C-alpha positions as CSV (number, residue, x, y, z in Angstrom):
1,X,1.0,19.4,-14.4
2,X,4.1,21.6,-14.8
3,X,7.4,20.2,-15.8
4,X,9.0,20.7,-12.4
5,X,6.5,18.6,-10.5
6,X,6.9,14.9,-10.0
7,X,4.3,12.4,-9.8
8,X,4.1,10.5,-6.5
9,X,3.5,6.8,-6.0
10,X,2.4,6.3,-2.4
11,X,2.7,2.7,-1.2
12,X,0.8,1.6,1.9
13,X,1.5,-1.9,3.2
14,X,1.0,-3.9,6.4
15,X,-0.6,-7.0,7.7
16,X,-4.1,-8.0,6.8
17,X,-6.6,-6.2,9.0
18,X,-4.2,-3.4,9.9
19,X,-6.2,-0.8,8.0
20,X,-4.4,-0.5,4.6
21,X,-7.5,-0.4,2.4
22,X,-9.7,1.7,4.7
23,X,-6.9,4.3,5.2
24,X,-5.9,4.4,1.5
25,X,-9.5,4.6,0.4
26,X,-10.0,7.7,2.5
27,X,-6.5,9.1,1.9
28,X,-6.6,9.3,-1.9
29,X,-9.8,11.4,-1.8
30,X,-7.8,14.1,0.0
31,X,-5.8,14.7,-3.1
32,X,-7.0,16.1,-6.4
33,X,-5.9,14.3,-9.6
34,X,-5.2,11.0,-7.7
35,X,-5.9,7.3,-8.2
36,X,-6.1,4.3,-5.9
37,X,-5.1,0.7,-6.8
38,X,-5.7,-2.0,-4.3
39,X,-3.0,-4.5,-5.3
40,X,-4.4,-7.3,-3.1
41,X,-6.9,-8.0,-5.8
42,X,-4.1,-8.9,-8.1
43,X,-3.2,-11.8,-5.7
44,X,-6.7,-13.2,-5.2
45,X,-6.1,-16.9,-5.7
46,X,-7.1,-20.0,-3.9
47,X,-5.1,-21.5,-2.3
48,X,-2.9,-18.5,-1.5
49,X,0.8,-19.1,-1.0
50,X,3.7,-16.6,-1.4
51,X,5.7,-19.6,-2.7
52,X,3.4,-20.2,-5.7
53,X,5.5,-19.0,-8.7
54,X,2.2,-18.2,-10.6
55,X,1.8,-15.2,-8.3
56,X,4.6,-13.5,-10.1
57,X,1.7,-12.7,-12.6
58,X,0.2,-10.7,-9.8
59,X,3.4,-8.7,-9.6
60,X,3.0,-7.9,-13.3
61,X,-0.6,-7.0,-12.9
62,X,0.3,-4.5,-10.2
63,X,3.1,-3.0,-12.3
64,X,0.8,-2.7,-15.3
65,X,-2.0,-1.0,-13.4
66,X,0.4,1.4,-11.7
67,X,2.1,2.2,-15.0
68,X,-1.3,3.0,-16.5
69,X,-2.2,5.4,-13.7
70,X,1.2,7.1,-13.8
71,X,1.2,7.3,-17.6
72,X,-2.4,8.8,-17.5
73,X,-1.0,11.8,-15.6
74,X,-2.4,11.2,-12.2
75,X,-0.3,13.3,-9.8
76,X,-0.8,11.0,-6.9
77,X,-1.1,7.2,-7.3
78,X,-2.0,5.4,-4.1
79,X,-1.2,1.7,-3.9
80,X,-2.0,-0.6,-1.1
81,X,-1.1,-4.2,-0.8
82,X,0.0,-6.7,1.9
83,X,2.6,-8.4,-0.3
84,X,4.7,-5.4,-0.9
85,X,5.8,-5.8,2.7
86,X,8.4,-8.0,1.2
87,X,11.4,-6.2,-0.4
88,X,11.8,-8.6,-3.3
89,X,8.2,-8.4,-4.3
90,X,8.1,-4.6,-4.0
91,X,11.3,-4.4,-6.0
92,X,9.8,-6.6,-8.8
93,X,6.6,-4.5,-8.9
94,X,8.6,-1.2,-9.1
95,X,11.1,-2.6,-11.6
96,X,8.4,-3.4,-14.1
97,X,6.6,0.0,-14.0
98,X,6.9,1.5,-17.4
99,X,6.3,5.1,-16.4
100,X,9.2,7.4,-15.7
101,X,9.8,10.5,-13.6
102,X,7.8,9.6,-10.5
103,X,8.9,9.4,-6.9
104,X,8.0,6.7,-4.3
105,X,6.9,7.2,-0.7
106,X,6.3,4.1,1.4
107,X,4.3,3.6,4.5
108,X,4.0,0.4,6.7
109,X,1.0,0.3,8.9
110,X,1.3,-1.8,12.1
111,X,-0.6,-2.5,15.3
112,X,-0.5,-4.7,18.3
113,X,-1.4,-8.4,18.1
114,X,-4.4,-7.6,20.4
115,X,-5.7,-4.9,18.0
116,X,-5.1,-7.2,15.0
117,X,-7.2,-9.9,16.6
118,X,-10.0,-7.4,17.4
119,X,-10.0,-6.1,13.8
120,X,-9.8,-9.6,12.3
121,X,-12.8,-10.6,14.5
122,X,-14.8,-7.7,13.1
123,X,-14.0,-8.7,9.6
124,X,-15.9,-12.0,10.2
125,X,-14.6,-13.8,7.1
126,X,-13.9,-17.0,8.9
127,X,-10.2,-17.0,8.0
128,X,-7.6,-17.7,10.6
129,X,-5.8,-14.6,12.0
130,X,-2.0,-14.8,11.5
131,X,0.6,-12.6,13.1
132,X,3.3,-13.6,10.5
133,X,2.7,-10.5,8.4
134,X,2.5,-8.2,11.4
135,X,6.1,-9.2,12.4
136,X,7.7,-8.7,8.9
137,X,10.4,-6.0,9.3
138,X,9.4,-2.8,7.5
139,X,11.4,-2.0,4.3
140,X,14.1,0.6,5.0
141,X,12.9,4.0,4.3
142,X,9.2,3.3,4.9
143,X,7.4,5.5,7.3
144,X,6.0,3.2,10.0
145,X,2.6,4.2,11.4
146,X,1.2,2.4,14.4
147,X,-2.6,2.4,14.1
148,X,-3.4,1.3,17.7
149,X,-6.1,3.3,19.3
150,X,-6.3,5.7,16.4
151,X,-9.2,6.6,14.2
152,X,-9.0,6.2,10.4
153,X,-9.0,10.0,10.2
154,X,-6.1,10.4,12.5
155,X,-4.0,7.8,10.6
156,X,-5.0,9.5,7.3
157,X,-3.9,12.9,8.7
158,X,-0.5,11.5,9.9
159,X,0.2,10.1,6.5
160,X,-1.0,13.2,4.7
161,X,1.3,15.4,6.8
162,X,4.3,13.2,5.8
163,X,3.3,13.3,2.1
164,X,2.8,17.1,2.2
165,X,6.1,17.6,4.1
166,X,8.1,15.5,1.6
167,X,7.3,17.9,-1.2
168,X,6.5,16.6,-4.7
169,X,3.5,17.6,-6.7
């Protein structure tokens, strides 16, 4: 990687069942020298509650993993997680990344309540579908991508176009 190129941290967030993991899993393979970290695994606890102070350890786990990928020289680091919908959690994660000289590009995926119900039903995990996450206001500066009636490939191409237009690596 030449000195004038900056690493990119690409954040993809949104409600459960909106398509974050599926889209990110396909998207990162479009870029050479890239890595993908699914931050939701850092928050896999039972019972789950955003108010549980122990989940700040999940923030640190995300920061540590992202630091490792960036410090390992990956040009593109793709990071998906539902919890970075919240500005304070995202700020905590970003603040504790030890790497330097990277840029951040954020995407919030969204869809209609009807689409979310359909996707949740296909998941078949028995959990209750909640619209709470769907109605969290996107963080200022994030690119908002509505996934209604779009294939995974179409959403990937929309995000890829924005990444490529924004310069960087």
